[in-house]
C-alpha angles and dihedrals in degrees: 000000000000090000094056115100090215091053090051090049092053089049091056090046090050092053090052091051093044094051093057094034089066087070095056120107093199144006091226109124122202103210090196090066094055104106108150123075096232094053091048093047091047091049094047089048090052091049091050096043095046091063091052091041096051093047091051093049093049086053093046090240095144095166089060091045092055091044088054092053093047090060087068094063098094090049093050090048094050089047093054094040094052110023129072103214098187098059123156096245101090099208092054093043092050090047093050091048089048089057090052091046090052091054093044089051092052091046091048090055085065101037143309096266091179091073092058112108110227118206123167 
């Protein structure tokens, strides 16, 4: 996996998610506070992927679990490219961090990808 470009891409995305998720107090997302398209798409992606991911993990189909996570990359990238997470409005900031914390929790159920050394 470490030799695959798409895997290296998801590791870098996970690191971005993880760095901000550490600031989250909770992974409880209030869907009523989702107003921007990119945050809605990321959260919807997380919900859809989490079902596939959890099923794959239960069946010990780790390749499928990782493939499910990897489908989130474009949504993660769009989120970071277009959304300011650390906004002044506290409820929005907490909610955006909660989305990232939810994603981090799912990824950590697979592995802590942030400790993988990536060398090209």
